[in-house]
Every structure is written in structure tokens, then in C-alpha cells.
N, C-alpha and C positions, 0 to 999 in steps of 0.2 A: 531716578534713584530716590529711595524713601528718605524723608527727613528724619535724622536720628533723634531729634528732639520731640517729634510728634509721637503721640501714643501709638503703640503698635496695634494694628488691626487684628482682632481675634480671628484666628483661622477657623473656618467651619469644620466640624468633625467629618472625617472621611470614613469610608467603610471599614478601614483597618482599625480605627479607634473604636467604632461601634462594635466591631467583631471582638476586639480585646475586652471591652467592658462587658459584653454579653457572654463571652466564653464560647463563641462559635466561629466558624470560618467566614472570611469575607464573601465567599460565594453564597453562603446562607443569608448574610445581610442583604446581598443583592436580590435574592429570591423573595425575601420578606418585603423590602421597601418598594420593589418594583412589581410585586405580586406575580412572580414567575415561579412556576413549579409548586411542588407539595412540601410543606413544612409543618411539623407538628404544632399543635396549639400552644404547648408549653414553650417551645423554641421561639415561636412568633412573639409571644408575650415578653420573653427576655430581650429580644432584639428591639422591640418597640419601646420597652422601658428604658433601655440603654440610650436609644435615640432621643427620647424625651429628656433624659437626664443631661445629655450632652448638648441639647438645644439645637437639634438639626433644623435648619431653616427651610422646611418643606412640609407639605400636608402629609401626615402619616396615614397609612391605610388602617382600615378597621382591624382591631386586635383579633377578631374572630374571622375565620375563613368559612365560607358557606353560610347556610341559613341558620338562624337562631329561632327556635320554636318556643313560644311562651303560651301556656294554656291559661285561659280565663274561664272559670266556672261560675255561672251566676244562676239564680233560681228562676224557674218559670213563674213569673209574677207580672201581672199586667197593670200594677199600680203606676201612677205617674212617676214615682221615684225611679223605678227600674226602667221606665221608658227613657228617662233622662240619663240614667247610667248607660244604657245602650247607645244613645246618641253621643254621649261623651266618648265611649269606646270607638265608635265609628269615626269621630273627628280625630282622635288620637292615632288611629290606624293610618290615616291619610298623611300624617306628619312624620311617621317613623321611617327610618332607613329601610330600603328595599330588602335588606338581608334579614330584617326582624319580622317574623311572622307571628301574629296573634291568632290563636285558635279559640274562638268564643264558642262555648258549649252551654246550652240551656239545660239545666237538670231540674227534676221535680223538687219541690220545696221540702218534702218529708219522706222521700223514698231512699233510705240509707243504702239499699243494695245498688241502686243506680248511681248515687252520689259517690260511694266508695269505689265502685268500678271505674268511674271517670277519674278519680284521684289516683288510683293505683295502676291503671292500665291505659296509658296514652297510646295513640296510634303512631307515634313518632318519637324520636329522641327529644326529650323535653329538657330545655335549659332553665325554665322557671315556671312557677305556678302562682296565679292570682285567683283567690277563691272567696266567694260569698256563699255561705251555707249555714244551716243551723248547727248547734253545738250538741252533739250526742257522743256517747262512748265510741260507737263505730266510726264516726267521722274523725274523732280525735285520733284513734288508732291508725286509721288510714293516712292521715296527714303526718303523724309521727314517723310512719314507715318511709314515706317518700323523702321527708326531711333528713332521716338517717342515711339515705342514699346520696345525700349531697345536693338535693334539689332545693334552691332557695324558694321559700313559700311566703307569700304575702296574703294576709287576710284583708278584705275590703268590706266596708259598710258595717259589718258586725264581726267581732273578734271571736276566736276560739281559744278556750282556756288551756294553758299548760301543754303546749305542743312544740315549743322551741321555734316558732315561726320567725322569719326574718324581720317582719315589720307588720304593724296593723295600720292600714291606710283608711282611716275613718275618723269620725269625731269622737270626743270623749263623751260617751252616752250618759254616764253618771252625771257629768257636769251639765249636759243638756237637760236632764231631768231636774237637777237642782235649780237650773235657770227657770224651768217651767214652774216649779214650786215657788220660787221667789216672786214671779209675776202674779201667779194666782193669789199668793198671800198678800201682796201689796195692793192688788186691785179689788179683792173681795173684802170689803171693809166690815161687812156684817157677819156675825157668827153663823156657822152652818157646816154642811158636809161638802166634801170634794169628791167627785166621782172620778176614779182612776180606770181608764180603759187601756188594757195592754194588748197590743196587736198579736204577738205570738210569744208564748212562754218558753218555747224551745229555741228562741233566738236571744243570744246574750244581750244584744243591743237594747231590746225592749225591756228585758228584766232590769238592766242597769238604769234605764231611764225612769222606770216606775220606782225603783228603790231610791234613786236620787231625789225625785219629787217628794216622795213620802218622808224621807229624812229631813228635808228642808222645812216641810210643813210642821213636822213634830218639833223641830228644834227652834224655829223662829216665829211660828204663827199659831199660838195655842188656841186662838178663837176658832180655828178650823180643824175638823176631824175628817178622817177617811176610813173606809171599811178595811178590815184586816185582810181581806182577799180581793184583789183587783179582778175585773172582768176581762176574760180573753175573748177577743173579737175576730181574730183571723182576718182583719182588714175588711170585714163584711159589713156593708151598710145596714142590712137588716138586723144583724146582731147588735150593732151600735144603736140602732133605733129602739130596739126592745130594752136594751140596758138603760138608756137615758129615760125612757118612759117609766120603767119600773122604779128607778131611783127617785124620780120626781114624785111618784105616787107615795113612796114610803117615807121620805124625809125632806128636810129643808136643804136642797142642794143649792150652793152658791157658786160652785166652780166645777169645771170639767177639764181634765187633762187626758188627751188621747195620744198615745205613744206612736201610733201608726196612721192608717188611713180608715176609710169607711165614713168620711166626714159628712156626706150628704144624708146619711141616716141620722147623724146627730142633729144637723140643721133642721131636718124634717120633723124630728121629735120636739125640738124647741119651738118651732113654729106652730105645731099642732096644739100645744098647751099654752101658747101665748107667752113663752118664756124667752123668745129670741131677743138678744140684746139686754136681757135682765140679769145675766150671770156671766162670770168670767169663763172664757173658753180659750185654752192654749192647745195648739196642735203642732204637727210637724209637716215640713216641706212647703216651699213657696210654689204654689200651683195656681193655675188660672181660676179654678173653682175657689180656692182659699182666698185669692185676691177679691173675688166677688163677695165672699162672706165677711171679709174684713171691711170692705167698703160699705156693706150694709150694717155694720156694727154688731153682727152676730158672733164672729170670731174676733178675739183681741190680738193674739200673738201667734205667729207661725215661726217655728224654729227650723231653719233650713240647713241641711248638712252638706251642701255644695258638691253635687255629684261629679262635676268636672274636676274639682280639686282632689277628690278621692281617687279618680282614675289616674290623674297626673302623678299623684303621690305614689300610688301602687306601681306604676311603670318606672318612675325614677328609681325606686328602691330595687325593683327586679333587675333593671338594666344595669344599675351600678354593681349589683352582686354578680352579674354575668360578665362584667368587664367592659361593657359597651360605653357606659357613661363614667368618666373619671371622677367628676366632682361628686362628693358625698351628698346623698339626698337629705333634705331637711328632716331632722328628728321630730318626734312628738306627733300628736294627733293633728288632723285637719281641723282648722277653725270653723265653727259653725256660725251662721248668720241669723239675726233676729229681724223679723219684718212686722211692721204694724201699719196703721193707716197713714203714717207720716212718710213712709219710704217705699211705697209700692211703685213698681215700674209699669209703664203703659204697654210695652210690647209683650207678646205672648210668652209664657214660660215653656209651653209646648205648642208648636205651630199646629200640629194635628193631634191635639190632646184627646185622650180616650178616657177621661176621668169617669170613674164609676160612681 
């Protein structure tokens, strides 16, 4: 017999209570919680929400029945950054629930016809979209169309303007550019010119980086000047090499900021004219080659945008929007990291790196 003075033990909710709270029959509750038979997605969600609210002492089933398809579109780009993005995606795929299927599709960097077709016409019923692509009117229109259909879309690495996307999973590129400008300004103590190398002008990330760097130099470091028009390199070492050599011949260059890759062209040009280690160089991504340049004293700072962090952020927001992850994903951009000679790691950044 229960002691009348002892606190009454709270009774676990029964199917009847869950059914009443969810507005369904007890038989439907049984089918949902024991994963028997077919129940609509909306009804499953109501039953599971009621069960969570009532504190059912059991592991609840996944709120979605069947496979959940999420498309990941990334550009065909063999720079180490995208090698690291691909590795991060592979690692994440291995940790996901078996019902979540990531479809990774490699698309050309500048072919709007192929890119928009991949955005608009998936081969399966799509629950979410993660996309890294350039920012053009055709791409914006395609993304607006699928978002209007109710597909949660996350941009990753570089953002797309004015499309109503769910989240941008990437660093604050304007802030990264301002950070580059700060270090160039602090380290370049003599008056002179700063060479700005922009990877791609059709990618918002690079435009924002260059704008941020330029703004900081203008506002805080009047002893430094930079050209009105930055050089577009397309991550090509030869373009970088020519741009650096031409700038060194024409003016007193005291600093270089490169928003993308092509770094070996910069290093070769500096070495050719005996300027390696004699001017400030700030670049992007912590790579095995960049570690070598920093150790040699040729490069000063590498701003790394944490590819693993971007992939995790993109997946968290997409899965939360799909109802798979209950906890809200962290807001705001992914934090970038700054590397110099004092905090380099010894293990490889890419085990089989293919740095160009």
C-alpha cells in the first residue's frame, strides 16, 4: 500500500493521453510510436510533438518516415579549399542517420545553364538544398523559385544576394577582408602600395573580402594606397605571377592581399625579384603549401575559413528546417581562424594534397 505522506509518483503518459493531446486515435499513436503501418507526415509530427510534451520515457522514432534527400551542389574546383570541403562532406555523411541521404553534385563554376538545371530539376523529391555557386541573375532566379516551393536552401562558402535563403553557412567575408587589411596595415610600416588580388569577381565572397580590405586600408592606414581596380586571377598561379611582377615593376609595393588561391605564382614572383620576405603577404586558407611559405617567412598570415565548420553549420540548419534536428542551429556566420608562424600545426592539412 502506498504511503499517503509520500509524494505521488507521476504516472507515465499512456497512448490515450497522447492521442487526446495530438487529436488522433490511440491506434494511430501505436502505429507512430511503434513504427507500424502508414501514417502521414503531418500526423506523425503531431503525435511525436505530443509525446515529447508529455515526457514519454522512451526513445521516440524519427519524425520523418522514409528517406530524406538533401542535395549539395558545389563547384568543380580542385583548389585545396574544395578538397577540404569534399573531405568534410564525406566525414559528415558517415555520421548521419541512415535515413538521411546527401546527394553531392559537382557543377561547373561558370555554366549557368548546368547550375540552374541542377537547382531546379532534382532527380528525386528534395527535402533541402545546400549550394555553393557564383552569384548571377540566373542563379538567383533559380534559387528563388525552389525556395518559393518550400525547399529550405542554405548557401555555403559564399552567399547569394536577396534570395530569401534559410541560412548562410560561411564566414563573414567582409570581416575577413577587414582583418587582412588590418594586418597588412600594421605590418607594412613603410609607405607604399598594396596589391589586391581577387580570385573571382562573380563570387560574392571574394568581392566582399576585397572591399573589406580596401575599406580598412583607406580608413586606418593612410600611408598605404591600392589601385582602384583589383586584379582578377581565377585562382590561376600564372595570372598571380604576372600580376605581382607587373606591380613590382611599376610601383613601390609593400603588401599583397590575395583573396583566393594561386599562391605558388605569388611566391615564385617574389623569389624571382628577390622580394620574398621583404613585404607583407596575407592570403587565405591554411594549407600545407601555405605552412611552408609561412615557415620560410614569405607569407605572414593565412585566414582560414574552417571548411568542416561550414559543412556542419550547413547540415545543422538544413536538418533543423527538415524537422530532423530539434535543437535550433547556431545563428550567425562561421568563425574564421588566423594562422601565423606561431600557431602552425605539424600534421598535414591534406594528406594527399594536390596544391597547384
